[in-house]
N, C-alpha and C positions, 0 to 999 in steps of 0.2 A: 504494500500500500504506500501511498505518498502522503507526506505530512507537510503542510505549509508552515514555514517559520519566518519570523521577522528578520532572522539573520541569513536568510537565503539570498545573498547578494553576491556579485562577482561574476566573472566570466570564466568559462573553461578555457583550457589552452587552445582548443580548436576554435572557440569563439574569438579568442584574442587574435589568433592567426588570420581569421577571416576579416577582422577589422583592420589589422595593421599590414597584412601582406596582400598578395594577389595583384590585381590590376590597379595601376596608378591612375589617379585623377589629374588631368591637366589643369592644375589650379589656376595658372595665369590666364588661360583662355576660357576657363569654365566649361570646357568641352566634355561631353560625356565619354566615359571609357568604352572601348569596344573589346570584343573577345580577341582581336588581333593585336591589341596593345601589349607590349612587353612589360613584365613586372619592373617597377622602378627599384633602383638601388636605394635602400634606406639605411644610411650609415649609422643612424641612432638606434636602430633595432638590432639586437643581438639574436642570432639564431643558434641556439645551443640546447643540449638536453637539460641544462640547468636553468633555463629561462623561468623567471618568476614574475608574478604580477607586481611585486614590489622588489626593489633592490635590497640586497644585504648591505647593511651599514658597516663600514670598516674605518679604522683609525688607529691612532697610537696615543691618544690623550685621555679619552673617556667616552663612554656610551651609556645612555639612559633609555630604557624601553619601559613603557607604561601604558595605562588605559587611555588617557586623554592627553591632548597637547599641552594643557596647562601643567600637568604633573611633569611631563618631559621638560618643559621650559624651566620649571623650578629646579629640577635636578641638574640640567646642563648649566644654568646660571651659577649654581653652587660650585660645580666643577671648575667653571671658568674663573671663579673668584678664589680658587686655590683649595677648595674643599676636597676631601677624598670621597670614595664610593659611598661610605656610610653617611657622611654629611649630605651628599646629594640625594641618597635614597630617603633619608628622613625628611628633607625639604620637599621631596616629591610626594611622600605620604601625606604630609600636612596639606599640601596643595590639593591632593585628591580628596581629602576629607572635606574640603570646601566646595569643590567643583564637580565631584562625581557622586552626588548624593542620591542618584538612582541606584548606586551599587555599594556605597560606603560613606559613613558619616563620622563625625568627630567623637561620638560615644561608642564607636565600634571596636573591633579587634584588629591586631596587626602582627600575627606570627611572622618571625623573620629569621633568616639564616645569614651569618656574616663569615666571610673568609678574611683573615688577617694575613696579609702578604709577608709581614715581618716575622711573625711567629709561625706561619703556615698552620694556624689553628682555625678550626671551624667551630662556631658557637651558635646555638639556637636561642633566640629571644622568644620566650614562650608566647607572649602577646595575646593570650586567650584568657578573657575574664572568667571568674568563677561565679557560681550560683550565689545569690543573696542568702544571708543567714536564715531568713524566714521561708525560703523556698524548699518545700518538701513534697514528696509524692502524695501525701495525705491532703495537702492543700488543693492539688489538681485532680484528686480522685473522682470527685463528682462529675467534673467535665470530661474526664477520661483522656485529656490531651492538654499539652502545654501550648498556649497561643503563640503564633508566629509574629505578632505585632502587639503594640500597646505597652502600657506600664509594667506588665508582667511577662513581656516577651524576651527580656534581656538579661544577660550576665553583667557583671560589673564592667564598666568601660575600661578597656585595657590599652587602647592605642597610645595615649599620652605616656603612660608608664613604659610601654615597650620602646617607644622612640627615644625617651630619656635614657633608658638602659642601653640602647644601641649606641647613642652618642657617647655616653660615658665609657663604654667598652672599647669602641674602635674609631670614634669620630675625632675631629680636631676643633669643632666649633661648639658654641653654646646654643641653648634652646632659642634665645631671642634672635640669634643670627639665622638659624635654619627656618624659623617661622616667619621671617620678614615678608617673603613673597606671598605666602599663604594668607597673611593678614591683609595684604593689599587686595587679594582676590575676594576675601570676605567683605571688604568695603565695596566691592563691585566687580563683576566679571561679565563679559559679553556672553549671553545665553546662546548655547549651540543647539542644533536641531534635535539631536537624539534626546537630550535632557528635557527640552521643551515638550517633546512628544510624551515623555514619561509624565511630566507635570500635568499635561492635558488629560491623560488617562487615569490619573490617581486623585483628581480633585475630590470626588465623592468619598473615596476611602479615607482620605486625609481629613475630611471635615468632621470625623469622629473625635478628633483631638484638636481643641481650639488653639493651643500654642503652636502646633505644627501648621495648622491652616493659616493662621495669621502670619507666620514666618514665610511660608512658601507661596501663599496666594494673597499678597498685600492688597487690601481693598477688595478682596474677593475675585481678583483678576488672575487669569492663568498667565504665567510668564511666557513670552514669545521669543522666538529666535531673533537675535540681533539686538535685543534691548539689554540694558545693564541690570543685572540681578544682584541685589544687595542683601546681606545677612548681618545687620547691625548688632544684634544680640550675640551672635557667635563671634563677631569681630571683637566685641568688648571682652568676652571670655578669653579669647586668645591673647589679647593685650595684657590682661591680668597675669597670665602665665609668663609672657615675654618680659613684662616689666619686673616681675619677681626675679627672673633670671638675670636681667640686665643690672638691677640694683645690687644683687649679691656679687656679681662679677666686678662691678665698679668698686665695691667695698673690699673684696678679698683677693681679686685677681686669680681666683681659683675656679677653673672651668667646671670641674665636677661638682663643686659646691653650688655654682650657679645653676647647673642642670637640675640638681636636687631641689633647689629653691623653686624653680619653675614648675617642676613636677608636683611638688607638695602644694603649690598654690591651687592646683586642680583637685587633688585628692584629700587635702586636709584643711583647706581654707573655706572661704565664703562660697566658692563655686560648689563644692561638695555639699555644703549645708543647704544651699538652694536646690540642688538636685534631690537630696534626700527629702526635703520638705515637700517638693512638688510631687515626688513619687508617692509619698504617704497620702497626700491630699487626693491624688487621682486613683487611689486603691492599689498602688503597686507595693511590692514587697521589699524593695531596696531602701536602705536607710543610710544616713551619714556615716555611721560606724562601718558599714560595708566598704565604703570608699576609703575611709581613713585607715583601715587595716589592710587594704589590698596591696600586695607587693608581688609583681610578676617574677619569673625565674629566668636565670641564664643557665642553660643546660648544654651538655655535650650532645652532638647529633646522634641519631640512630643511623647507622651506615651499613652498606653492603656492597660487595664487588660484583660487577656484571659487565660482560663484554670488554674486560680489561680496564674499566673505569670504576671509580668509587662514587656511589650515590649517597648524599647526605640529606637526611630528612628530620622533621620534628619527631618527638616521641610518640608513644602509644596513646597519649591524650588527644592525638590527631589521627587522621586517616593516613598520614604521610608514609608510614612503613609499608602500606599496600603497594606503593610504586616499586619498592625494592623487591617485595615478594613476587609481584606479577612479572617483573623483568627476569628474576631468577628462575621462575617456573618456565617462562618462555625460552630462556637460554637453555635450560635443562632439556626442553622439548626439541631443541635444535632449530629454533627460528632463524638463527644466523646462517643456516644453510639453504634457506628458502628464498624464492624470488619475492622481493618487496612488493606488496600490493596484490600478490597472487591469492587464490582461494586458500591454499594451505597456510600461507602466512597469516592472513586475516582470521582464519579459523583458530589457529594456534594462539594468536594474541588475544582473541576474544575469550577463549576457554581459560587461559592463564589469568586474565583479569577477573573472570567470574569466580574462580577458586580463591583468589586473593581477597576479593571483596566479601565473599561469604565468610571467610575467616575474620575479616575486620569486624563484621557484625557480631560474630560469636565471641570474640576474645578481647577486643580493644576497649580500653577505658582508662581514665586517669590513674596512673600507677600509684599515686598517693592514696588511692582509695580501693583499687582493684588489683588483684594478682594476675598479671599478664605473662603468659609463656613467651616472653620476648626472644629469648635465645633460640627456642624451638622454631618460632615463626620465621626467624631470619636465617635458619640453618640451611646450608646448601643441600644437605641430605634430605631435609624436609621438602625443599623445593623439587628435588628429583622425584621424591615419592608422589608429590602432587602432580608433577608433569606426567607421570605414568597413568594418571587418571584421565588425561586428555585422549579421548577416543576419536574415531573417524566421524562421529556424529556429534551435533550440538547437544550438550546436556540440558535437560529441561527440569532438573532437580537442583535443590540447594545441597551442596556437598561440603560439610564442615569437617575439617581435618582433625588430627590428634597430634598437635605439636608438643604435647607434654612429654612424650617419650623421647624427644630430642632435647629435653631440659635436664635430663639426668635426675629427675625427681618425679614423684607420682603426681597425678592430677590433684590440685588442691581446691578447685572450685567446680561446681557442676557445669556441664555444657549448657550454654544458653542458646535457645532456638528463637530467632526473631520472628515477629509476626506483624501483620498489618493492623493498624488501629481503625476500628469501625466507627469513627467519629468524624464529623465535618471539621476541617481545619482551615484557618485563614491562609492567604497566600504568603509565600516567602519570595525572596528576591535574589540578589546576586552579590558580586564580589569584583575586585579589580586585582591587578598585580603590578609590581614595580621591580625591575631588575637593573642593576648598575655594575659596571666595571670601570676601574680607573687605570691610569698609566702604570701604577705600581703593581697591578694585579689583584688589588682588593676587590672582593665581590660582595654584593648586597642583594638579597632576595627577600621580598616581602609580599604577602598575600592579604591585604586589608579587606575588611568586610563589615557588615552590619551598620545600623543607623541609617538604613536605606529608606527611600520614599515609597517603594512599591508595597502595596497592601495597606498603606496608611502609616506614615511616619509618626512617631511619638517624640515630642521634644519636652525635656524637663524644664518646666517653668519658663523663666525669662533668660535662661542661660544660652539659648540658641543651640544646645547640644542635642542632636537626635540620638536616642538611646539604642543600645544593642538589641538584636533580634535572635540571639543564639541560644536562649534557654530551651527553645523548642527541639533542639537536637538531642537533649536528654531522653532516656527511656523512663517510663513509670513502672516497668516490670522489675520487681525486686531481685530477680535472678540475673538481670543484665549487668555486665561489668560497667555499663554506661548509665546505670540508674541514677536519677537525680538525688544528690546529697548536698546540703549546705556547704558552701566554700569549695565545691568540687568543680573541676573543669569538664565541660561537655566534650565528647569525642568530636572535635571540630572537623569539618571538611576542608578547612583552610590549610593549604599545603605548599609552602614555598619549597624550592628544590635547589640543590647545588651539586655540581658534578666536578670531581677532581680527576686528574690524570697523573699517576705516580706522585701523588701528594701536592701537585701544582694546580693552580686555578684553571678551570676549563670553562664552566658555564654556570650562570644563575638563570633559572627558568621558572615560570609560573603562569597561572591562568585563572580566570574566574570559572564558575561552572558547578559549584557544589560537589555532589558525588562524581561529577564528570572530571574533576580536576586532574587526579592522578591517572585516570584513563587517557586523557588527552596528552598529558606530558609523556606517558608511555608511548603513544602513537609516534610522537616526534623523536624520542630518544632512541628507539630501536633503529630507526633510519639513520640517525646521526652517529650513534655509537657502534652499532653492529655493522653498518654498511658504509660509513664515512661519507654520507651524502651531505651536501651543503646545508647550512643552518636554515636559511630562508626557504630553500626547496623542501626541507624536512617539515617546516612549519606549514607550508601551503599544500603539501601532499594530501590526497583524499583520506578522510578519517572514518573511524567506526567508534561507536559508543554503546556499551551494553547497559540495558535496563533490567537485567536478570535479577540482581540481588535486591534486598530490601533497602530503600532509600533512607537518608538521614533525617529528612524533614517531614513535617505534616503527618500524614497517615502512615509513613514508613512503608509505602507501597512497593511491591515487586512486580516484575513482568517476566516470568521464566522464559528464557530463550529469545527475548526480544532484543534485536540488534539494530540500532540506528546506523545508517550507512549513507554516505554522500553519493549523489547521482553520478559523479565523475568516475566512480568505480565501474569498470567495464561491465556490460550486460552479462557476458559469459561468466565473469567472476561472481556476480550477484546470483546468477542462476545456480551455480555450483554451491554457493553457501546455502541457498534455499533448499537444495536437494539434500544437504547435510542436516537439515532440521532447524536452521536458524530462522527466526521469525523477523524478516527484514522490514524495517520502517525506512523507506527511501526518502531522504531529505534533498534539499536543493544542492547545487554544486559545492557550496561552502556552508552547508546548513547545520552542521553539528554545533551545539550550543557551547562555545568555547571562545577563547581569545588569547592565545599563547603570546607571551613576550619573553625575550631572552637576550642576555648580553654576556660576553665572556672573552676568553683568549683563544684565538685560532691556533691550530697546530704549528704554524710558522712563527708565532709569537706576537702577531698584531692583534688588535682588538676587533671584535665583530658583534653585531647585534641584529636581531630580527623581530618582526612584529606581524601578527596575524592579520590577514585581510578580513577575517571573521570579526565582527563587532568593532571595526574601525580602530584597531590598536595603533600605537604610535611609537617610533623609535628615532633617536637622533644622537649624533655625537661626531667625533672627529679624531 
């Protein structure tokens, strides 16, 4: 069957060739072309197997890849001013929090991974807020589901803490310096078409929350493309943070002390008090004490070797390790010996992802609260066992493995079997991604999300801060390792990624897409790592996306055997996959719901970056 998607835009390579090649038009005379006319020589058009709709960006100074041009501009300006990859990445995240509010807002999350070129160390900035102290399964038992929006949709805002931690760990600037461009954007930026369309579609939903409606629809009017859009309350909140940073730095000349002062102005000062008071007034569970006690973590990455590279991800509080697991299963199944894009290749990749994501649902949860068989799940021996479960036909069953036997210890928790929630759930929205590389080889990867407009944004009082939407990812089933517990992290779908080659920086990569994120990164990395295809070509190549496993949001729905596939995949390949039992959902030529961005160091030592044609991603650098 065919499914229409708003992201179905772009031209196939055949379409592009038809537009750019063939018979030349005699422009000067305006004469019509004839079949006898010879093709014109077009020196600006490359004819090669690696031709892409967008060029791969190359350079030796720094590259920023992100969701919108405003975030890219913030990052590149910081690089030009002498900042490193982390300074640029943090500046871009703050800019995105102001201008990408269809996907990410100031009260959301920002899990990040940083590579420090001097120490050759990879660090994970947790960046995922925890549940409020009053949030329990019993509170939501009557409704049977956690809402995806509103005053009870969110975890504690984590973005400000995460960006402060990133700066203190690996940056060279203070909070007031990296926030400067974003504050100007909060004072007013030119509305772009994509966001304007989201505003138009969400007016009714947002009207449920007066503070959000007044913020995003001033005088009841829908913002339109080309006009200046202002967020004065948010700008005031951001200035309070920046001013605290600036004042402390002026007094102490201590960069880290200034960062802490700015961070604490958000979590421990008047901003937090106003957020807590607004939440309580509106029936929410979050309080001032939740913000005042919140402190994110800096952790070592979860890592695994595949195709001769090392993949670094967030811990089992996220879905991040599924990328390593899926790639290890695919490698054990021999995908590197198959023709990229062939039926065998796509079948193997699909089945590997299904196995990894089923294990995600059965075993992943915040390790501070759940016992996770991490060693077993990441074991190459376990990957080989799972690979042997890939048969000639598509599996239509959920197959949960037994990683405990690779732990060297007995199973300590009962197996959890996910299920769909039989309750109506409000809509959920999306995410963005920011990737940076600098001239020294520092890498920054961040996947910010929540505080979004879709489904009706909720803003806490007069702070201008749209609150998180991530609480809905928790389970209410007490047997789940991801069950809701006060001060616990939900098993977030946010999944920044970093790739090293022999301990050296290779790539920072990420994407929006919820449950799709690690699937889409896997699509790209197999081509890039196992076959050495160019970065931009790997990003633009036709994609697949499985809906087989239980999703993280809303009703936790599953669709056994369902496989989304872009129409550029040849008919013969699609017919073969159908014959193997895959239930194909054929999308447009670039229709998979994703938006990969990447930046890193090419094998020759120069820098490179790429951005998806899906969802209008942006990349720039030199």
